[in-house]
DRENROTOR-364759 format. One line per field, with one value per residue: residue number from 1; x, z, y of N, C-alpha, C, O in turn. Coordinates in steps of 0.05 Angstrom, whole numbers, always signed. Layout:
N
i <- (NUM:...)
n.east <- (X:...)
n.up <- (Z:...)
n.north <- (Y:...)
ca.east <- (X:...)
ca.up <- (Z:...)
ca.north <- (Y:...)
c.east <- (X:...)
c.up <- (Z:...)
c.north <- (Y:...)
o.east <- (X:...)
o.up <- (Z:...)
o.north <- (Y:...)
end
This chain:
143
i <- (1:2:3:4:5:6:7:8:9:10:11:12:13:14:15:16:17:18:19:20:21:22:23:24:25:26:27:28:29:30:31:32:33:34:35:36:37:38:39:40:41:42:43:44:45:46:47:48:49:50:51:52:53:54:55:56:57:58:59:60:61:62:63:64:65:66:67:68:69:70:71:72:73:74:75:76:77:78:79:80:81:82:83:84:85:86:87:88:89:90:91:92:93:94:95:96:97:98:99:100:101:102:103:104:105:106:107:108:109:110:111:112:113:114:115:116:117:118:119:120:121:122:123:124:125:126:127:128:129:130:131:132:133:134:135:136:137:138:139:140:141:142:143)
n.east <- (-694:-646:-578:-527:-479:-420:-407:-367:-374:-423:-409:-374:-409:-442:-408:-398:-450:-460:-420:-435:-486:-477:-434:-390:-402:-392:-355:-335:-333:-344:-337:-360:-366:-396:-395:-344:-314:-329:-375:-428:-482:-497:-487:-453:-449:-418:-432:-408:-425:-410:-443:-510:-557:-610:-650:-678:-666:-691:-709:-661:-645:-686:-677:-628:-643:-680:-650:-601:-595:-641:-638:-587:-596:-637:-613:-567:-578:-561:-570:-569:-543:-540:-506:-515:-486:-477:-418:-414:-450:-423:-381:-398:-403:-421:-453:-446:-394:-363:-369:-347:-294:-274:-270:-258:-263:-239:-268:-271:-243:-240:-188:-168:-207:-242:-204:-176:-219:-234:-187:-188:-236:-220:-183:-159:-174:-218:-250:-264:-300:-342:-357:-375:-418:-451:-461:-489:-536:-556:-566:-605:-647:-659:-685)
n.up <- (+1464:+1512:+1513:+1555:+1555:+1554:+1556:+1519:+1480:+1461:+1439:+1398:+1365:+1352:+1322:+1278:+1257:+1243:+1204:+1166:+1152:+1132:+1098:+1045:+1053:+1104:+1150:+1203:+1268:+1334:+1401:+1462:+1526:+1590:+1595:+1580:+1624:+1657:+1686:+1673:+1642:+1589:+1521:+1487:+1423:+1366:+1300:+1236:+1171:+1100:+1059:+1054:+1047:+1044:+1035:+1078:+1144:+1189:+1170:+1163:+1215:+1236:+1207:+1229:+1282:+1275:+1246:+1272:+1327:+1357:+1348:+1372:+1425:+1440:+1433:+1466:+1512:+1528:+1532:+1476:+1459:+1410:+1362:+1298:+1240:+1177:+1138:+1125:+1163:+1210:+1211:+1233:+1297:+1352:+1413:+1437:+1424:+1464:+1505:+1479:+1473:+1524:+1537:+1495:+1446:+1388:+1340:+1287:+1233:+1177:+1137:+1179:+1192:+1235:+1276:+1255:+1253:+1307:+1328:+1301:+1323:+1375:+1372:+1400:+1380:+1348:+1386:+1420:+1388:+1389:+1442:+1446:+1410:+1437:+1484:+1464:+1446:+1496:+1518:+1484:+1495:+1547:+1543)
n.north <- (-2638:-2636:-2642:-2669:-2633:-2592:-2520:-2508:-2547:-2532:-2482:-2498:-2527:-2485:-2451:-2485:-2490:-2437:-2428:-2466:-2446:-2393:-2398:-2378:-2325:-2311:-2272:-2261:-2292:-2281:-2293:-2266:-2232:-2249:-2306:-2321:-2309:-2347:-2336:-2336:-2371:-2358:-2352:-2305:-2279:-2250:-2240:-2230:-2217:-2216:-2191:-2168:-2219:-2216:-2160:-2141:-2130:-2152:-2200:-2228:-2232:-2263:-2310:-2325:-2335:-2378:-2418:-2424:-2403:-2423:-2481:-2494:-2476:-2510:-2561:-2559:-2530:-2479:-2409:-2365:-2305:-2255:-2214:-2192:-2171:-2140:-2130:-2075:-2053:-2068:-2034:-1988:-1956:-1996:-2005:-2054:-2068:-2047:-2084:-2128:-2112:-2117:-2171:-2223:-2276:-2300:-2338:-2347:-2312:-2282:-2261:-2229:-2191:-2176:-2166:-2122:-2086:-2081:-2058:-2009:-1988:-1981:-1943:-1884:-1832:-1843:-1868:-1826:-1799:-1834:-1833:-1780:-1785:-1823:-1794:-1752:-1777:-1794:-1744:-1724:-1761:-1746:-1698)
ca.east <- (-678:-621:-556:-510:-453:-410:-410:-348:-387:-444:-396:-363:-432:-452:-390:-403:-476:-457:-404:-452:-508:-469:-414:-371:-411:-384:-330:-324:-349:-329:-350:-353:-385:-392:-389:-315:-303:-342:-394:-456:-487:-508:-465:-455:-433:-419:-428:-407:-427:-400:-463:-537:-570:-638:-649:-692:-650:-707:-710:-635:-645:-705:-663:-608:-657:-692:-631:-577:-599:-659:-628:-566:-608:-652:-595:-546:-588:-549:-582:-551:-548:-524:-506:-511:-481:-462:-392:-420:-462:-403:-362:-409:-399:-443:-446:-437:-365:-350:-368:-329:-266:-266:-263:-268:-249:-244:-272:-266:-238:-229:-170:-165:-225:-250:-180:-172:-242:-232:-165:-198:-256:-207:-165:-168:-187:-244:-265:-276:-323:-363:-366:-391:-443:-467:-469:-510:-560:-567:-575:-630:-667:-667:-702)
ca.up <- (+1482:+1520:+1517:+1577:+1544:+1565:+1540:+1497:+1460:+1449:+1422:+1374:+1348:+1342:+1301:+1255:+1246:+1230:+1180:+1147:+1143:+1117:+1077:+1036:+1061:+1132:+1154:+1230:+1291:+1358:+1427:+1482:+1548:+1617:+1595:+1578:+1651:+1671:+1706:+1663:+1622:+1564:+1502:+1470:+1398:+1346:+1274:+1214:+1144:+1080:+1046:+1061:+1027:+1043:+1041:+1103:+1166:+1207:+1158:+1168:+1244:+1240:+1197:+1249:+1305:+1268:+1236:+1288:+1355:+1369:+1349:+1392:+1452:+1444:+1435:+1486:+1537:+1534:+1518:+1457:+1453:+1387:+1345:+1270:+1224:+1151:+1140:+1126:+1189:+1230:+1211:+1250:+1325:+1366:+1442:+1444:+1420:+1490:+1518:+1464:+1478:+1551:+1537:+1471:+1435:+1359:+1331:+1258:+1225:+1150:+1131:+1203:+1190:+1262:+1290:+1245:+1261:+1336:+1331:+1293:+1342:+1400:+1367:+1418:+1365:+1340:+1410:+1431:+1372:+1398:+1468:+1439:+1398:+1458:+1502:+1449:+1447:+1523:+1522:+1469:+1509:+1571:+1538)
ca.north <- (-2654:-2623:-2661:-2662:-2625:-2567:-2496:-2509:-2563:-2515:-2462:-2512:-2532:-2459:-2443:-2502:-2483:-2411:-2432:-2481:-2430:-2370:-2406:-2358:-2298:-2307:-2257:-2264:-2302:-2273:-2297:-2245:-2230:-2261:-2334:-2324:-2307:-2369:-2326:-2336:-2392:-2348:-2349:-2280:-2283:-2229:-2252:-2210:-2228:-2197:-2175:-2177:-2237:-2207:-2131:-2134:-2140:-2168:-2227:-2240:-2238:-2285:-2333:-2333:-2347:-2403:-2437:-2426:-2398:-2442:-2509:-2496:-2473:-2535:-2584:-2556:-2518:-2453:-2386:-2352:-2277:-2251:-2190:-2200:-2148:-2141:-2116:-2046:-2047:-2072:-2012:-1966:-1962:-2008:-2006:-2081:-2069:-2041:-2110:-2145:-2104:-2125:-2200:-2236:-2300:-2301:-2366:-2346:-2284:-2282:-2239:-2213:-2169:-2167:-2156:-2095:-2070:-2074:-2039:-1983:-1979:-1974:-1920:-1862:-1810:-1853:-1874:-1802:-1793:-1852:-1823:-1757:-1794:-1835:-1773:-1736:-1793:-1793:-1717:-1722:-1776:-1733:-1674)
c.east <- (-652:-600:-539:-482:-446:-413:-391:-359:-408:-432:-385:-386:-443:-434:-395:-429:-475:-442:-421:-474:-499:-448:-394:-378:-402:-357:-318:-344:-332:-347:-341:-372:-378:-385:-359:-301:-316:-363:-423:-459:-502:-484:-471:-437:-439:-414:-429:-407:-418:-421:-491:-549:-599:-637:-662:-677:-666:-709:-684:-634:-663:-692:-643:-621:-667:-671:-607:-583:-617:-649:-605:-577:-623:-634:-575:-555:-576:-564:-561:-561:-530:-527:-499:-509:-470:-436:-397:-432:-441:-384:-373:-405:-424:-435:-437:-406:-350:-348:-348:-300:-256:-256:-275:-251:-258:-246:-267:-263:-224:-212:-166:-183:-233:-227:-175:-195:-240:-209:-173:-218:-243:-186:-176:-183:-215:-262:-278:-300:-347:-375:-383:-418:-461:-477:-491:-536:-572:-579:-603:-653:-677:-686:-731)
c.up <- (+1487:+1526:+1541:+1567:+1555:+1545:+1516:+1474:+1445:+1431:+1396:+1355:+1336:+1319:+1276:+1241:+1231:+1204:+1158:+1135:+1125:+1095:+1071:+1044:+1089:+1133:+1182:+1249:+1315:+1382:+1446:+1506:+1572:+1615:+1592:+1605:+1669:+1692:+1697:+1642:+1598:+1546:+1485:+1446:+1379:+1319:+1253:+1188:+1124:+1069:+1054:+1039:+1025:+1051:+1067:+1127:+1185:+1196:+1164:+1198:+1249:+1229:+1217:+1273:+1298:+1261:+1254:+1318:+1368:+1370:+1370:+1421:+1459:+1449:+1458:+1512:+1545:+1519:+1500:+1453:+1430:+1375:+1317:+1253:+1197:+1156:+1142:+1153:+1212:+1233:+1225:+1279:+1336:+1395:+1451:+1441:+1446:+1506:+1505:+1471:+1505:+1551:+1512:+1462:+1406:+1351:+1301:+1250:+1198:+1145:+1154:+1203:+1218:+1277:+1281:+1254:+1290:+1341:+1323:+1313:+1368:+1397:+1383:+1403:+1357:+1364:+1422:+1414:+1381:+1425:+1464:+1428:+1420:+1477:+1489:+1450:+1475:+1528:+1508:+1484:+1534:+1567:+1535)
c.north <- (-2641:-2644:-2651:-2656:-2598:-2544:-2496:-2526:-2547:-2494:-2474:-2517:-2506:-2449:-2459:-2495:-2456:-2413:-2445:-2462:-2407:-2376:-2384:-2330:-2292:-2292:-2263:-2276:-2296:-2278:-2275:-2247:-2248:-2291:-2340:-2322:-2327:-2360:-2325:-2357:-2382:-2343:-2324:-2284:-2260:-2243:-2230:-2225:-2207:-2179:-2186:-2195:-2231:-2177:-2123:-2147:-2158:-2197:-2242:-2248:-2263:-2311:-2344:-2347:-2375:-2425:-2442:-2425:-2420:-2471:-2513:-2494:-2499:-2558:-2583:-2543:-2492:-2431:-2373:-2323:-2269:-2223:-2200:-2175:-2156:-2126:-2085:-2038:-2049:-2049:-1987:-1975:-1975:-2011:-2033:-2084:-2063:-2067:-2128:-2138:-2113:-2154:-2212:-2259:-2302:-2331:-2369:-2317:-2283:-2257:-2219:-2188:-2158:-2154:-2127:-2076:-2062:-2054:-2011:-1971:-1970:-1952:-1896:-1840:-1819:-1858:-1849:-1793:-1810:-1842:-1798:-1765:-1806:-1814:-1756:-1751:-1792:-1765:-1714:-1737:-1762:-1709:-1681)
o.east <- (-637:-604:-537:-464:-463:-421:-397:-355:-410:-442:-387:-384:-451:-445:-397:-431:-486:-450:-420:-479:-512:-445:-382:-361:-404:-338:-295:-368:-309:-369:-318:-390:-356:-370:-349:-279:-313:-368:-440:-441:-518:-465:-491:-414:-462:-393:-447:-391:-419:-418:-494:-550:-613:-624:-656:-676:-655:-711:-684:-623:-656:-695:-640:-612:-663:-674:-594:-577:-609:-652:-605:-570:-621:-639:-567:-541:-581:-571:-537:-584:-506:-547:-481:-528:-456:-433:-384:-424:-442:-372:-358:-403:-446:-412:-422:-394:-328:-328:-333:-283:-232:-236:-300:-228:-281:-227:-259:-278:-199:-222:-161:-176:-231:-231:-170:-190:-245:-212:-167:-217:-254:-174:-199:-203:-234:-286:-301:-319:-369:-399:-404:-439:-485:-500:-509:-557:-597:-600:-621:-675:-700:-700:-748)
o.up <- (+1469:+1543:+1545:+1569:+1564:+1522:+1495:+1450:+1421:+1409:+1375:+1331:+1313:+1299:+1254:+1217:+1210:+1184:+1135:+1111:+1104:+1076:+1089:+1042:+1098:+1118:+1184:+1247:+1318:+1384:+1445:+1505:+1574:+1633:+1600:+1608:+1694:+1712:+1711:+1625:+1586:+1554:+1472:+1448:+1375:+1316:+1252:+1183:+1129:+1069:+1061:+1016:+1007:+1071:+1078:+1129:+1194:+1212:+1170:+1204:+1264:+1242:+1221:+1282:+1314:+1270:+1251:+1332:+1387:+1390:+1384:+1438:+1481:+1468:+1468:+1532:+1568:+1495:+1507:+1446:+1431:+1379:+1314:+1251:+1194:+1176:+1158:+1163:+1230:+1254:+1228:+1285:+1331:+1401:+1470:+1453:+1450:+1519:+1519:+1475:+1508:+1564:+1508:+1471:+1400:+1355:+1291:+1258:+1196:+1150:+1150:+1214:+1223:+1291:+1298:+1261:+1297:+1357:+1337:+1319:+1382:+1416:+1381:+1414:+1359:+1363:+1431:+1425:+1382:+1429:+1477:+1436:+1420:+1487:+1503:+1454:+1478:+1541:+1520:+1485:+1541:+1585:+1530)
o.north <- (-2635:-2662:-2627:-2672:-2582:-2547:-2484:-2519:-2548:-2488:-2462:-2512:-2506:-2439:-2448:-2494:-2453:-2402:-2438:-2463:-2401:-2360:-2372:-2312:-2268:-2299:-2269:-2272:-2305:-2268:-2267:-2263:-2259:-2301:-2361:-2333:-2326:-2373:-2315:-2361:-2397:-2331:-2323:-2292:-2251:-2257:-2213:-2243:-2183:-2155:-2209:-2188:-2241:-2170:-2102:-2171:-2178:-2216:-2266:-2270:-2281:-2332:-2368:-2368:-2394:-2448:-2463:-2444:-2433:-2484:-2533:-2510:-2509:-2574:-2604:-2545:-2483:-2435:-2371:-2318:-2276:-2209:-2216:-2160:-2176:-2112:-2072:-2017:-2033:-2044:-1967:-1999:-1965:-2018:-2036:-2102:-2072:-2072:-2142:-2156:-2118:-2160:-2213:-2262:-2307:-2346:-2390:-2300:-2284:-2235:-2196:-2167:-2134:-2134:-2109:-2053:-2038:-2036:-1992:-1947:-1952:-1943:-1889:-1829:-1803:-1853:-1850:-1782:-1800:-1842:-1795:-1754:-1799:-1815:-1748:-1739:-1788:-1763:-1702:-1728:-1764:-1702:-1664)
end
């Protein structure tokens, strides 16, 4: 059953569900993407947890889909696109960070972890390493 509620209501419910599900293991919740510019009805969210509670990443993703993504989509009618990383995984460069850097809204950030991470990712010396890395991947794909 889809409730007639706005995207902000869906985001609030999403934050609550994420906090409830991950508890003390939660580090950051960051919204990003086109919905912040009011141009798309899909909610993009980056979730960072402290440590893996299951060694298999696909299980953690399946848990997120079943316990968080699907209930919010069902109850609010908005598509949820998500990135889910452990702290260790978050510290590697991800192309989604380029989207995040353009427009983001921090909903939860324990000890300013995400703020520090983004600052580090946008550091020009580190950013050039990422460009080289991405260029190398493109070069390898073309061969």
